[in-house]
Structures are given as structure tokens and as C-alpha cells.
C-alpha positions in Angstrom: 11.9 26.7 -9.6 9.8 23.9 -7.7 6.3 22.9 -8.7 4.0 20.5 -6.8 1.9 18.6 -9.4 -1.0 16.7 -8.0 -2.9 14.2 -9.8 -6.7 13.0 -9.7 -6.9 9.4 -10.2 -10.4 8.1 -11.6 -11.0 9.4 -15.3 -7.7 11.3 -15.0 -5.2 8.7 -14.8 -7.4 5.4 -15.1 -10.7 4.1 -16.3 -11.6 2.1 -13.3 -14.4 0.2 -15.2 -17.0 0.2 -12.6 -14.9 -1.0 -9.9 -15.1 2.0 -7.9 -18.8 1.8 -7.7 -18.3 -1.9 -6.6 -16.2 -0.8 -3.7 -18.7 1.8 -2.5 -21.6 -1.0 -2.8 -19.5 -3.5 -0.7 -18.6 -0.8 1.9 -22.3 0.3 2.0 -23.4 -3.4 2.4 -21.0 -4.0 5.4 -21.9 -0.9 7.2 -25.7 -1.0 6.5 -26.3 -4.7 6.7 -28.1 -4.6 3.3 -27.2 -4.0 -0.1 -27.7 -0.7 -1.7 -30.5 0.1 -4.3 -28.9 3.3 -5.7 -25.3 3.4 -6.9 -22.6 5.9 -5.3 -22.6 9.4 -6.7 -18.8 10.2 -7.2 -18.2 13.0 -9.8 -15.2 14.2 -8.1 -16.3 14.1 -4.5 -14.4 12.6 -1.6 -15.0 9.3 0.0 -16.1 11.1 3.0 -18.8 12.9 1.3 -19.6 9.6 -1.2 -20.4 7.6 1.9 -22.5 10.2 3.8 -24.5 11.0 0.7 -25.0 7.2 -0.2 -26.5 6.6 3.2 -28.7 9.9 3.0 -29.8 8.8 -0.5 -31.2 5.6 1.0 -32.6 7.6 4.0 -30.0 6.3 6.5 -28.2 7.9 9.2 -24.5 8.1 7.8 -22.0 6.2 9.6 -19.2 7.4 11.8 -16.2 8.1 9.6 -14.2 5.8 12.3 -16.3 3.0 10.9 -16.6 3.8 7.4 -13.0 3.9 6.8 -12.2 0.4 7.7 -15.0 -0.6 5.6 -14.0 1.1 2.7 -10.2 -0.2 3.0 -11.9 -3.7 3.2 -14.0 -3.2 0.3 -11.0 -2.3 -1.8 -8.5 -4.7 -0.8 -7.4 -7.4 -3.2 -9.2 -5.6 -6.3 -5.9 -4.8 -8.1 -6.3 -8.1 -10.3 -9.8 -7.3 -11.4 -8.8 -3.4 -12.0 -5.8 -4.6 -14.1 -8.1 -6.9 -16.3 -11.1 -4.8 -16.5 -9.7 -1.2 -16.4 -7.0 0.7 -18.4 -4.5 3.4 -18.1 -5.8 6.5 -19.9 -3.9 7.7 -23.1 -0.5 9.4 -22.3 -0.6 8.9 -18.7 2.5 6.7 -18.2 4.5 9.1 -20.4 3.2 12.2 -18.4 3.8 10.7 -15.1 7.1 9.5 -16.3 8.0 13.2 -17.7 7.1 14.9 -14.6 8.9 12.4 -12.3 12.2 13.0 -14.2 11.9 16.9 -14.2 14.4 18.6 -11.8 12.1 20.5 -9.3 8.9 18.8 -9.8 7.4 17.0 -7.1 4.5 14.8 -8.4 1.8 13.0 -6.2 -1.9 12.7 -5.9 -5.1 14.8 -4.7 -7.7 12.3 -4.9 -11.2 11.5 -3.2 -10.0 7.9 -2.9 -8.9 7.1 0.8 -5.1 6.3 0.6 -5.4 2.5 0.6 -7.6 2.3 -2.2 -5.6 5.2 -4.2 -2.8 2.9 -3.9 -4.8 -0.3 -5.1 -6.0 1.7 -8.2 -2.4 2.8 -8.8 -0.6 -0.4 -8.1 -3.0 -2.3 -10.5 -1.1 -0.5 -13.3 2.2 0.1 -12.1 1.6 3.8 -11.7 2.4 4.0 -8.1 6.1 3.8 -8.5 5.9 7.1 -10.4 4.4 9.2 -7.8 5.3 10.2 -4.2 2.2 8.9 -2.5 3.5 9.9 1.0 3.0 13.7 0.3 -0.4 13.4 -1.5 -3.9 14.1 0.0 -6.9 11.8 0.3 -10.3 11.4 0.6 -10.2 10.4 4.4 -8.5 13.9 5.2 -11.5 16.1 4.4 -14.9 16.1 2.9 -14.1 19.1 1.0 -11.7 18.7 -1.8 -10.3 22.4 -1.9 -9.1 21.8 1.8 -6.9 19.0 0.6 -4.5 21.3 -1.5 -3.3 22.9 1.5 -2.7 19.7 3.2 -0.8 18.4 0.3 1.3 21.7 0.3 2.3 20.9 3.9 3.3 17.3 3.3 5.4 18.3 0.3 7.0 21.0 2.2 7.8 18.7 5.3 9.5 16.2 3.1 11.0 18.4 0.4 11.5 21.5 2.1 10.1 23.5 -0.6 9.4 27.3 0.0 5.8 28.2 1.3 4.9 30.0 -2.0 5.8 26.9 -4.0 3.3 26.9 -7.0 0.6 24.1 -7.0 -1.2 22.6 -10.1 -4.0 20.2 -9.9 -4.7 17.8 -12.9 -8.1 16.3 -13.0 -11.1 15.8 -15.0 -14.2 17.2 -13.1 -15.7 20.7 -12.1 -14.9 19.8 -8.4 -11.2 19.6 -9.4 -11.3 22.8 -11.1 -13.1 24.5 -8.0 -10.7 23.2 -5.6 -7.7 24.8 -7.5 -9.4 27.8 -7.9 -10.5 28.0 -4.1 -7.1 27.1 -2.8 -5.1 29.4 -5.1 -3.6 26.2 -7.1 -3.4 26.3 -10.8 -5.4 23.6 -12.7 -5.0 21.7 -16.1 -8.5 20.0 -16.6 -8.6 16.8 -18.9 -11.9 15.8 -20.7 -11.3 12.3 -20.3 -14.0 11.6 -17.7 -17.7 12.4 -18.0 -17.4 16.3 -18.1 -17.1 18.0 -21.7 -14.3 20.4 -22.4 -16.7 22.8 -22.5 -18.1 22.1 -19.1 -14.5 22.2 -17.6 -14.0 25.7 -19.3 -17.2 26.9 -18.1 -16.3 25.9 -14.3 -13.1 28.2 -14.9 -10.2 26.0 -16.2 -7.7 28.0 -18.3 -6.3 24.9 -19.8 -8.3 22.1 -20.8 -6.8 18.7 -22.7 -8.7 16.2 -24.4 -6.2 13.8 -22.4 -2.7 13.5 -21.4 -1.6 12.2 -24.9 0.4 15.7 -25.9 3.1 15.2 -23.4 5.1 17.8 -24.7 2.4 20.5 -24.5 1.7 19.6 -20.9 5.5 19.8 -19.7 5.8 23.3 -21.4 2.7 24.4 -19.6 4.2 22.9 -16.4 7.3 24.5 -16.8 5.7 27.8 -17.3 3.8 27.5 -14.1 7.0 26.6 -12.2 8.2 30.1 -13.1 5.3 31.8 -12.3 
């Protein structure tokens, strides 16, 4: 049976070592004409919401998304080397992505608040992009609401792979917003306490499976196979 597996990126697959905040600061500076005095608030938000909130936090009118998108793309471009030197892949990630990619019937992509260009920068910095089908993922440019990204990814997977409409979807992420997006959209959730939110916080948000990280690949795959049969 098929299963659509959608991974968050920051603090689920990688530690970006502050590069994300630098990208938002550079985009803000390009759009506002001055440097920010407050950092971006991320915490599972999509880029549409992050930029809008960042301008509101500075008492400024948010820019049009048509202007914000290229500013974010320019701010993220060419940061692979910095990410590769300063950041890191989180425990078990290579093995987990490889296992899902090799499992018959599983389609592995991303559901991330990052815009597509910056998602690719972050993943390619560590060679993770080759283990995912990024063409069928859902990204921060697609909606301000993370839960709306689930149906979009479903439809993109269906268009490419011909998966049935009722194919189960599982999100793998590290924040209560990931949990909420799954519960709101009827997807399953595997939460990992590899970000700032504790395992208890993720359980309180409604996650029925919480892992400390992705090190136990066998346990993860057993759970995903069970979901594929649900």
C-alpha cells in the first residue's frame, strides 16, 4: 500500500546554525531598506507568515508577497557552503531518508515553511536533496497556513505517481505547528523532539508518536509500514 511521507526540514532533518535567521534578516533589509532590530520568529511558521510577522513586529506594513519571494530567494542563494560548514545533519537522518526512499510504495518529499528555492539550498548543502522528490513537496510560498500545504502535497503526489485519493499521509516534524497541520488535515504525525519543543510539549499538542530524534530507523520504518496499511 502507498504512503506519502512529508518531512519538515529545519530542526527535523538539519540544524541550520542560525543561517535561517540570517536569510530572513537579509530579505528584510532588502525589502525595508534598513536592518531589523528584532529577529524573525520561525517556530514552524511558513515564510509567508514569517515575513509578514517580521514587518508587523517592526511597525511596518508587510510587503507584497510578489516582492518578498524574490527577496527571500536572493537572500538564500549561495548559502550552501556556509550551511555545510556551520550546520549539521541531525542524528539518523541520512539513514531514515534512505530507508524511506528505498521502500516500495512510499513517496518521500517535504512539507516545509521554507520557500522551494531555500529548501533546496538547505537540503543540497548536505546532499539530502537526492533522497527526496522535491517536485511533489509543499512549501512556504504556497500558503501562510501550514495545514493547507498537506492537501497541496497530496495533489502533487497524485498527479505524478497516480496514488489513490485516500492514500495516507504522514508528516514528520518537530513543532506543535507540524502536529496541528497533520491533525487539521487528517494526516498522521511523527513528531521528533530534535528542535526547541520538548517531547512532552509535542505530546500535549496531540502527537501520538514522539521520538527523541530519527536515530531509531527500524522503529520509524515499522511505524510507517503500519500507517501504510491503515
